[in-house]
C-alpha positions in Angstrom: 13.9 -12.2 -84.0 13.8 -8.4 -84.8 14.2 -6.7 -88.0 17.6 -5.2 -88.4 17.6 -1.1 -88.0 17.4 0.2 -91.3 19.9 2.8 -90.7 22.6 0.7 -92.2 20.9 1.1 -95.5 19.8 4.7 -95.1 22.7 5.7 -96.9 22.0 6.0 -100.9 24.8 5.7 -103.1 24.5 9.3 -104.0 24.9 10.3 -100.4 27.8 7.9 -100.0 29.8 9.0 -102.8 29.1 12.6 -101.9 30.2 12.1 -98.4 33.5 10.5 -99.7 33.8 13.2 -102.1 33.5 15.8 -99.5 36.1 14.1 -97.2 38.5 13.8 -99.9 38.0 17.7 -100.8 38.4 18.4 -97.1 41.7 16.5 -96.9 43.0 18.1 -99.9 41.9 21.7 -99.2 43.1 20.9 -95.5 46.5 20.0 -96.7 46.7 23.1 -99.0 45.8 25.3 -96.0 48.4 23.7 -93.8 51.1 24.0 -96.8 50.1 27.8 -97.4 50.1 28.4 -93.5 53.8 26.9 -93.3 54.7 28.8 -96.1 53.6 32.2 -94.8 55.1 31.6 -91.4 58.2 30.7 -93.0 58.2 33.7 -95.2 57.5 35.9 -92.4 60.0 34.5 -90.2 62.7 35.0 -92.9 61.6 38.3 -93.3 61.9 39.0 -89.4 65.5 37.5 -89.7 66.5 39.8 -92.5 65.3 42.9 -90.2 67.1 41.5 -87.1 70.2 41.0 -89.2 70.1 44.2 -90.8 70.0 46.1 -87.6 72.5 44.1 -86.0 75.0 44.9 -88.9 74.0 48.6 -88.6 74.7 48.7 -84.7 78.2 46.8 -85.6 78.8 50.0 -88.3 77.6 52.7 -85.9 80.1 51.2 -83.2 82.9 51.2 -85.6 82.6 54.8 -86.3 82.6 55.6 -82.6 85.7 56.7 -80.8 85.0 54.8 -77.8 82.3 53.1 -75.5 81.8 56.2 -73.5 80.0 57.8 -76.5 77.5 55.0 -76.5 76.8 55.3 -72.9 76.4 59.0 -73.4 74.2 58.5 -76.1 71.9 55.6 -75.5 68.4 56.8 -76.9 70.2 56.6 -80.3 70.7 52.9 -80.1 67.4 52.3 -78.2 65.1 53.7 -81.0 66.5 51.7 -83.8 64.8 48.3 -83.5 61.5 48.7 -84.5 58.9 47.1 -82.4 58.6 48.2 -78.7 58.7 44.7 -77.4 62.1 44.2 -79.4 65.2 43.5 -77.3 68.8 45.1 -77.4 71.3 44.7 -75.0 74.9 46.2 -75.4 77.6 45.0 -72.9 81.2 44.5 -72.4 82.0 40.9 -72.2 81.5 39.5 -68.7 80.0 42.9 -67.5 76.5 44.3 -67.0 75.0 45.9 -69.7 75.5 49.6 -70.2 72.5 49.9 -72.5 69.5 47.6 -72.5 66.2 47.6 -73.7 63.9 44.7 -72.5 60.3 45.6 -71.6 59.0 42.0 -71.4 62.2 41.0 -69.4 62.8 38.2 -71.8 65.9 36.0 -70.7 68.2 35.5 -73.6 69.3 31.8 -74.6 72.5 30.3 -74.4 74.3 31.9 -77.4 77.9 31.9 -78.6 78.5 35.6 -79.9 79.4 35.8 -83.5 83.2 37.0 -83.9 84.1 40.7 -84.9 84.3 40.6 -88.7 82.1 37.6 -89.4 78.8 38.3 -90.9 75.5 37.3 -89.1 73.2 34.6 -91.0 70.0 32.9 -90.6 72.0 30.3 -88.9 73.2 31.9 -86.3 69.8 33.1 -85.0 68.0 31.4 -82.0 64.3 30.9 -81.4 62.5 31.0 -78.0 58.7 31.5 -77.2 56.8 34.0 -74.9 54.4 32.8 -72.6 51.7 34.0 -74.9 53.1 32.0 -77.8 54.8 34.6 -79.6 58.1 33.4 -81.2 61.2 35.7 -80.5 64.6 35.3 -82.6 67.8 36.0 -81.0 71.1 36.9 -82.2 74.5 37.6 -80.6 77.4 39.2 -82.1 80.6 41.1 -81.1 81.4 44.6 -82.5 84.6 46.5 -82.2 84.2 50.2 -81.0 86.5 52.8 -82.8 89.0 52.6 -85.6 92.6 52.7 -84.8 94.8 55.3 -86.6 92.0 57.6 -86.4 93.2 60.0 -83.4 92.0 57.3 -80.9 93.0 54.4 -79.1 89.9 51.9 -80.2 90.0 48.3 -79.9 87.0 48.0 -77.4 84.9 45.1 -78.2 81.0 45.2 -77.3 78.7 42.1 -77.3 75.3 43.0 -78.8 72.4 40.9 -78.0 69.3 41.4 -80.0 66.0 39.9 -80.6 63.0 40.6 -82.9 59.9 39.8 -81.2 57.2 38.6 -83.8 53.9 40.4 -82.5 52.9 41.5 -85.6 53.4 38.4 -87.5 51.7 36.4 -85.0 48.6 38.7 -85.3 49.1 38.4 -89.2 49.1 34.4 -89.0 46.1 34.5 -86.6 44.1 36.3 -89.0 45.4 34.3 -92.0 44.6 31.1 -90.3 40.9 32.0 -89.6 40.8 33.0 -93.4 42.3 29.6 -94.4 39.8 28.1 -92.4 36.8 29.8 -93.6 38.1 29.4 -97.3 38.5 25.8 -96.7 35.1 25.3 -95.0 33.3 27.1 -97.8 35.2 25.2 -100.5 34.2 21.7 -98.7 30.5 22.6 -98.6 30.4 24.1 -102.0 32.4 20.8 -103.3 29.5 18.8 -101.6 26.8 20.5 -103.0 27.9 20.4 -106.6 29.2 16.9 -105.9 25.6 15.9 -105.0 23.9 17.5 -107.9 26.4 16.1 -110.5 25.8 12.6 -108.7 22.0 12.9 -108.8 22.3 14.0 -112.6 24.6 11.2 -113.3 23.2 8.4 -111.6 19.8 9.1 -113.5 20.6 6.3 -115.9 21.2 3.8 -113.0 17.8 4.7 -112.0 16.2 4.1 -114.9 18.0 0.9 -115.3 16.6 -0.1 -111.6 12.9 0.9 -112.7 13.2 -1.1 -115.7 14.5 -4.0 -114.1 11.5 -4.1 -111.6 9.2 -4.7 -114.5 11.2 -8.1 -115.0 9.1 -10.9 -113.5 8.8 -14.5 -114.7 5.9 -13.3 -116.8 7.8 -10.9 -118.5 11.3 -12.6 -118.9 11.8 -10.9 -122.3 12.1 -7.2 -120.7 15.5 -6.1 -121.2 17.6 -3.5 -119.8 18.0 -0.2 -122.1 21.7 0.0 -123.7 21.4 2.9 -126.0 22.3 6.2 -124.7 24.0 4.5 -121.5 27.2 5.9 -120.4 30.0 3.3 -121.2 30.3 1.8 -117.6 26.6 1.2 -117.5 26.2 0.2 -120.9 28.8 -2.8 -120.2 26.6 -3.4 -117.3 23.7 -3.4 -119.2 25.2 -5.6 -121.9 26.3 -8.3 -119.3 22.6 -8.3 -117.4 20.8 -8.7 -120.6 23.0 -11.6 -121.7 22.4 -13.1 -118.1 18.5 -12.6 -118.8 18.8 -14.3 -122.1 20.3 -17.4 -120.3 17.7 -17.2 -117.5 14.9 -16.9 -120.0 16.3 -19.8 -122.0 16.8 -21.8 -118.8 13.3 -21.0 -117.8 11.8 -22.0 -120.9 14.0 -25.2 -121.0 12.7 -26.0 -117.7 9.2 -25.3 -118.3 9.2 -27.5 -121.0 11.1 -30.3 -119.4 8.7 -30.1 -116.9 5.9 -30.7 -119.1 7.5 -33.4 -120.9 8.6 -35.3 -117.9 4.7 -35.2 -116.7 3.7 -36.4 -119.9 6.2 -39.1 -120.3 5.6 -40.4 -116.6 1.6 -39.9 -117.0 1.3 -42.4 -120.0 2.9 -45.5 -117.9 0.9 -44.7 -114.8 -2.5 -44.2 -116.6 -1.6 -47.9 -118.2 -0.9 -49.2 -114.7 -3.9 -47.5 -113.4 -6.3 -48.7 -116.1 -4.8 -52.2 -116.1 -5.2 -52.5 -112.3 -8.9 -51.1 -112.4 -9.9 -53.5 -115.0 -8.3 -56.4 -113.1 -10.1 -55.6 -110.1 -13.4 -55.0 -111.7 -14.2 -59.0 -111.3 -12.4 -62.0 -110.3 -9.7 -63.1 -112.5 -7.4 -66.4 -112.6 -4.2 -66.5 -111.4 -2.8 -66.7 -115.0 -4.4 -63.4 -115.8 -3.0 -61.7 -112.3 0.2 -63.1 -113.5 0.3 -61.2 -116.9 -1.2 -58.2 -115.3 1.6 -58.2 -112.8 4.3 -58.7 -115.6 2.7 -56.1 -117.8 2.7 -53.6 -114.5 6.5 -54.5 -114.0 7.4 -53.6 -117.4 5.5 -50.2 -116.9 7.6 -49.6 -113.6 10.6 -50.5 -115.4 9.9 -47.9 -117.5 9.4 -45.4 -115.1 12.5 -46.6 -113.3 14.7 -46.0 -116.5 13.4 -42.4 -116.9 13.9 -41.6 -113.3 17.6 -43.0 -113.5 18.0 -41.0 -116.6 16.7 -37.9 -115.4 18.9 -38.4 -112.2 22.3 -38.7 -114.4 21.1 -35.8 -116.2 20.6 -33.7 -112.9 24.1 -34.7 -111.7 25.7 -33.9 -115.1 24.3 -30.4 -115.0 25.6 -29.7 -111.7 29.0 -31.4 -112.3 28.5 -33.9 -109.4 30.1 -36.6 -111.0 33.6 -37.5 -111.1 34.9 -38.6 -114.3 38.1 -40.8 -114.2 39.6 -41.5 -117.4 41.6 -44.7 -118.6 42.9 -45.5 -122.1 40.6 -47.9 -123.9 41.2 -50.1 -127.1 38.8 -48.6 -129.8 38.5 -51.5 -132.1 38.1 -53.9 -129.3 35.2 -51.9 -127.5 33.3 -50.7 -130.6 33.4 -54.6 -131.8 31.8 -55.8 -128.6 29.2 -53.0 -129.1 28.3 -54.1 -132.5 28.1 -57.8 -131.5 25.9 -56.8 -128.7 23.4 -55.1 -130.9 23.7 -57.5 -133.8 20.4 -59.4 -132.8 18.5 -56.1 -132.7 19.8 -54.8 -136.1 19.1 -58.3 -137.7 15.4 -57.9 -137.1 15.3 -55.0 -139.2 17.7 -56.4 -141.6 20.5 -53.7 -140.8 24.0 -54.6 -140.5 27.2 -52.9 -139.0 30.3 -51.7 -141.1 33.3 -51.0 -138.5 36.3 -48.9 -139.9 38.0 -48.6 -136.1 41.8 -47.7 -135.5 44.0 -46.3 -132.4 43.0 -45.9 -128.8 41.3 -43.3 -127.0 41.1 -42.1 -123.4 37.6 -41.6 -121.3 35.6 -43.0 -118.5 34.9 -47.0 -119.8 31.2 -46.9 -118.3 30.2 -43.3 -119.6 32.0 -43.9 -123.0 30.0 -47.3 -123.6 27.0 -45.5 -122.5 27.1 -42.8 -125.1 28.2 -45.2 -127.8 25.4 -47.5 -126.9 23.0 -44.7 -127.1 24.4 -43.6 -130.6 24.1 -47.0 -132.2 20.5 -48.2 -130.7 19.4 -44.8 -132.1 20.6 -45.6 -135.4 19.1 -49.0 -135.2 15.8 -47.7 -134.2 15.6 -44.7 -136.4 17.6 -46.0 -139.6 15.9 -47.3 -142.4 15.1 -50.9 -142.6 17.7 -53.3 -144.7 20.5 -50.7 -144.7 23.9 -50.4 -143.1 25.1 -48.5 -139.8 28.5 -47.1 -140.3 30.9 -47.1 -137.3 34.0 -45.6 -137.7 36.8 -44.5 -134.9 40.4 -42.8 -135.1 42.5 -41.6 -132.4 45.5 -41.9 -129.9 46.3 -40.7 -126.5 48.1 -37.6 -127.3 45.6 -36.2 -129.8 42.3 -37.3 -128.5 39.8 -39.6 -130.3 36.5 -39.4 -132.4 33.5 -41.8 -132.9 31.2 -41.5 -135.9 28.2 -43.1 -136.3 26.0 -42.7 -139.3 22.9 -44.4 -140.8 20.5 -43.7 -143.6 17.6 -41.6 -142.5 14.8 -39.5 -144.2 14.4 -37.5 -141.1 17.8 -35.7 -141.2 16.5 -32.3 -141.9 17.8 -29.1 -140.4 14.8 -28.7 -138.0 15.0 -32.1 -136.3 18.9 -31.9 -136.1 19.1 -28.8 -134.2 16.8 -30.2 -131.2 18.0 -33.8 -131.5 20.1 -33.4 -128.5 17.1 -31.7 -126.4 15.7 -33.7 -123.4 12.3 -35.8 -124.3 12.8 -34.9 -128.0 11.5 -37.6 -130.6 11.0 -37.4 -134.1 7.7 -38.6 -135.4 9.0 -42.3 -136.2 9.9 -42.5 -132.8 6.4 -42.8 -131.4 5.6 -46.0 -133.4 5.0 -49.0 -131.5 8.6 -50.5 -132.6 10.4 -48.0 -130.1 10.8 -47.8 -126.4 12.6 -44.4 -126.2 11.8 -41.8 -123.8 13.8 -39.1 -125.6 16.5 -39.0 -123.5 19.1 -40.9 -125.0 20.9 -38.2 -127.1 20.8 -35.7 -124.4 22.6 -38.2 -122.0 25.3 -38.6 -124.6 25.6 -34.8 -124.7 25.9 -34.6 -121.0 28.6 -37.3 -121.0 30.5 -35.5 -123.5 30.3 -32.2 -121.5 31.6 -34.3 -118.6 34.4 -35.0 -120.5 34.9 -31.7 -122.0 34.2 -32.9 -125.6 31.6 -32.3 -128.1 28.8 -34.1 -129.7 27.6 -33.1 -133.0 25.1 -34.2 -135.9 25.2 -33.4 -139.3 23.9 -34.5 -142.7 27.1 -35.4 -144.8 24.7 -36.4 -147.9 21.1 -36.4 -148.5 19.4 -39.3 -146.9 22.3 -39.9 -144.4 22.7 -38.6 -140.8 25.9 -38.5 -139.0 26.8 -38.5 -135.4 30.4 -37.5 -133.9 31.7 -37.8 -130.7 34.9 -35.9 -130.1 37.1 -36.7 -126.9 40.1 -34.4 -126.0 43.5 -36.0 -125.1 43.8 -37.4 -121.6 40.3 -36.3 -120.4 39.3 -36.3 -116.9 42.4 -35.1 -115.2 
C-alpha cells in the first residue's frame, strides 16, 4: 500500500491556530462592519425622512397662506424648486384629478398610499419605500393640505393632495464608498491580526519546541532524562510534571522488567543446567536400570521446580493485567487458619517450631487465593524463622468492616533494607540460599498480587527487635 499523502500533516500547530484566529478575527470584523453599515444606512434613511417630512409640512404651511389653488397653478416654480435633489418627486393634485404641478424626472410610479388627513402631522411611520431600477431607495409620503384660511377675505377650503418622494441618490453613493472602506479596513485588520497572531504563537510555542527537542533525547539508554519544568508556562509546566511522572513510572517499570528478566533467566538456568549435567553424565557410559530410574526421578524434581516457576510467573502476569476474576465469599477464619496450621505442623516440627493461634471472626475473600496467600506467609515464616521458636498467627474480622491476618515470627534478617524488598519478585535473603529451602523468590510477590486483586494491602514491619510481622488487610465484601 502506498504511504498516505503528507498534506494532512503539513499544517503545524502554529499555522492551524493562526488560521483559526484569523477566521475568528474575520468573523468579528465582518460582523462589526455589517453592524456599522446597517447603522449608517439607518441614520441616512432617518435623515432623508426628516428632510422629506420637513418639506411636506412646509408645503402645507405655504398652501395654507394662499387664497386659492389658482395661485399655485400660476406659480409652479416656487414649489418645484423646494425639494432639494433633482431626482426628487413632487406632485400636487386635487383628489381624483390630474396633477396641476408635477416634477418627476425619472417617471417613478408612486406606491399605493393613503393620504394623511389635514391637521395630522407626518411621521416616519407614514413613509413608504420603493426601489428604482438601479437599486436606489425612494422614500414616499402622501398628505392632504388645505389651501387658504377661511375668514381672511376668501372662500378657502380647497384640499390638495401632496405626493412627495425623496430619492436617496447621494446616500447611495455615500454608502457605496463607505462599504468599500469597511471592506478594506476589515481585510487590513484580518491580515494584521494573522501576522501578529503568527508571530506571537511562534514566540509562545518556543517552550513546547524545547520540550519536544528534550523528549527526543529520551531513549531506553537515557530514561533518566526529564523534561524541563522551571520557567515553563503554567499549562506546559503541568504537562511537563505529568510527563515526568509518567517517565518515572516507565523507568521504574523498565528497570523492574530488566531485573525480572535477569532473575528469571538465572532461576531457570539452574534446573536446566542440573538436567543437562545429570543427563550427560548418565549418557557417558552404560548404567543399570536402577541408576536410570534415580536419574529420571531427579529430572522430574527439577522439571517440577521449573513448572512451579512457570505457573507462578503466569499467575503474576495475569494479576498484573487484571485478567483474573475475583469472586469473594464469606469464610470462617478460625476454621481455615486451623486447617493451615495442621497442614504445616509436620514441617514446623522438623525445625522445632510451633504455631500459636489467636483467631476470631469471619472474612470475605476468594477462598482459593486467600489460602494461597496465607500458605505462602506461613511457609515463609517456617523456612526463615529461627529454629525452636513460635510462629504467631492471629486474625480479626467481620463481613462489614473487613478482616486482617497477621503472621509473625522471630528472625534476625528483619532489617529496613530487606523488608523494603521482600515483596519483590525473585528476591531472597541470604538464608534462603541454604540447602534447606526450595524457594524461588516468588511467594511474597504472589501474596502482594493476590491482595491487589482483592483491593487489599500486604505490609511487613518489625514490631520489636528480633521479630518480623506480615499483615494482610482485606476490605469488606471484596470482589464485587
